[in-house]
DOMARGU-331073 format. One line per 4 residues: number of its first residue (from 1); their letters; for each residue x negated, y negated, z of N, C-alpha, C. Coordinates in steps of 0.02 Angstrom, whole numbers, plus 50000, padded with zeros to 5 digits. Atoms other than C-alpha are relative to their C-alpha. Layout:
BEGIN
NUM) A) X,Y,Z,X,Y,Z,X,Y,Z; ...
This chain:
BEGIN
1) MNRI) 49957,50059,50000,50000,50000,50000,49955,49938,50000; 50037,50063,50002,49936,49826,49956,50014,49960,50063; 49995,50038,49938,49903,49711,50103,49967,49932,49990; 50035,50063,49992,49856,49533,50143,49979,50000,50073
5) GPFP) 50023,49991,49931,49748,49553,50297,50036,50061,50028; 49966,49943,49970,49846,49667,50414,50072,50010,49976; 49929,50001,50018,50013,49632,50329,50013,50033,49932; 49979,49973,50064,50091,49743,50195,50036,49946,49960
9) INKT) 49966,50050,50041,50148,49637,50048,50072,50021,49988; 49929,49990,50015,50331,49619,50001,50039,50025,50060; 49966,49983,49938,50383,49641,50182,50008,49936,50041; 49990,50056,49954,50452,49519,50309,49965,50015,50065
13) HEGD) 50036,49992,49937,50345,49493,50463,50024,49947,50048; 49970,50045,49951,50424,49417,50616,49953,49989,50058; 50041,50016,49942,50332,49328,50755,49986,49926,50003; 50020,50070,49993,50261,49164,50815,49949,49985,49947
17) CLDL) 50044,50016,50056,50179,49082,50666,49929,49984,50024; 50067,50016,49975,50034,49021,50775,49962,50063,50020; 50033,49936,49988,49997,49204,50817,49985,50036,49934; 50006,49963,50062,50021,49271,50640,49952,49968,49950
21) IPQL) 50041,50035,50050,49934,49138,50534,49926,50016,50006; 50071,49986,49995,49759,49168,50605,49980,50070,49974; 50015,49932,50024,49771,49351,50550,49993,50003,49924; 50005,50002,50073,49781,49300,50367,49929,49981,49978
25) PDES) 50065,50021,50026,49620,49290,50267,50005,49931,49969; 50002,50065,50033,49570,49117,50207,50009,50009,49925; 49988,50002,50072,49623,49075,50029,50034,50063,49974; 49966,49938,50020,49740,49225,50021,50073,49990,49979
29) IHIV) 49929,50012,50011,49910,49143,49999,50010,49954,49940; 49985,50041,50059,49981,49076,49836,50051,49945,50015; 49947,50049,49986,50135,48988,49905,50028,50010,50070; 49964,49999,49936,50213,48944,50072,50062,49957,49990
33) VTSP) 49937,50037,50001,50395,48892,50079,50030,50004,50070; 49973,49999,49932,50466,48840,50246,50053,49946,50008; 49948,50047,49982,50619,48754,50314,50008,50004,50075; 49998,49997,49927,50588,48722,50498,50069,49981,50027
37) PYWG) 49935,50019,49971,50740,48710,50613,50004,49925,50013; 49988,50070,49982,50816,48541,50647,49972,49986,50069; 50015,50022,49932,50745,48444,50793,50066,49983,50033; 49937,50013,49965,50880,48430,50924,50049,50057,49994
41) QRHS) 49957,49942,50008,50951,48600,50883,50003,50037,50067; 49998,49978,49930,51000,48639,51062,50022,50073,50010; 49979,49930,49992,51071,48813,51030,49943,50048,49985; 50058,49959,50016,50899,48877,50979,49959,50014,50063
45) EGIG) 50047,49986,49945,50770,48955,51094,49928,49985,49979; 50067,50012,50025,50621,48904,50989,49989,49928,49981; 50014,50067,50024,50561,48756,50890,50065,49962,49988; 49941,50043,50009,50683,48611,50884,50034,49982,50065
49) IEKD) 49968,50014,49936,50729,48611,51068,49960,49950,50042; 50041,50048,49963,50593,48489,51121,50040,49938,50018; 49965,50060,49978,50654,48339,51219,49977,49939,49961; 50030,50057,50035,50540,48221,51124,49985,50021,49928
53) PRDY) 50014,49981,50070,50535,48225,50932,49926,50000,49983; 50072,49999,50013,50348,48190,50940,49970,50068,50016; 50023,49932,49984,50323,48361,51021,50017,50048,49943; 49979,49961,50059,50420,48439,50877,49951,49989,49942
57) LRFL) 50046,50016,50055,50309,48349,50751,49929,50025,50014; 50066,49973,49982,50151,48400,50846,49996,50075,49983; 49999,49928,50015,50202,48583,50832,49997,50012,49925; 50000,49991,50073,50240,48569,50646,49931,49983,49971
61) TQAF) 50067,50019,50024,50075,48479,50617,49950,50055,50014; 50047,49946,49982,49979,48615,50709,50010,50060,49954; 49987,49942,50044,50064,48752,50607,49974,49987,49930; 50022,50015,50068,50027,48665,50442,49923,49995,49996
65) VEVL) 50074,50002,49999,49845,48631,50490,49973,50071,50001; 50022,49930,49998,49828,48817,50530,50009,50036,49933; 49986,49963,50062,49905,48875,50366,49961,49974,49939; 50033,50028,50060,49813,48758,50246,49938,50039,49978
69) PKLR) 50058,49961,50024,49648,48857,50245,50019,50068,49972; 49977,49934,50024,49749,49014,50207,50024,49996,49927; 49978,50010,50069,49810,48939,50042,49942,50007,49952; 50050,49998,50053,49715,48978,49884,49989,49929,49973
73) PEGI) 50012,50068,50025,49637,48826,49798,50057,49973,49957; 49944,50021,50043,49783,48823,49675,50067,50010,50035; 49939,49986,49962,49909,48865,49812,50040,49937,50014; 49956,50056,49984,50057,48756,49859,50038,50014,50064
77) LWIN) 49962,49996,49938,50152,48720,50018,50062,49957,49992; 49936,50035,50005,50337,48673,50009,50029,49996,50070; 49969,50011,49935,50414,48597,50164,50067,49965,49989; 49934,50032,50000,50599,48558,50182,50012,49976,50071
81) PQFT) 49992,50024,49931,50597,48449,50338,50072,49983,50015; 49931,50011,49980,50757,48434,50434,49999,49963,50067; 49993,50037,49937,50800,48306,50568,50073,49984,50011; 49933,50023,49985,50960,48268,50656,50000,49924,49996
85) SSFG) 49996,50073,50008,51022,48090,50641,49992,49964,50067; 50006,50034,49935,51011,48056,50829,49939,50024,50036; 50060,49985,49962,50843,48050,50916,50008,49977,50071; 49991,50030,49937,50908,48024,51086,50016,50039,50058
């Protein structure tokens, strides 16, 4: 079976992205597509429940900084950012 690092290809892998991303070899990914949860999404147990939107943005920034070296030179990263209309 073909793999990217420890991960079989064409399979979904669930876990904390900050734990999974470091396991990927550098320059091994062609495309990343992500749609992070809305900030202020209070029914969630993960990202988006931060009290301060700056904490939400810090987490997203950290995740993207971690994933960038994993992209191939011609790779692309698509982000569909989502914010609620009330930051309060």
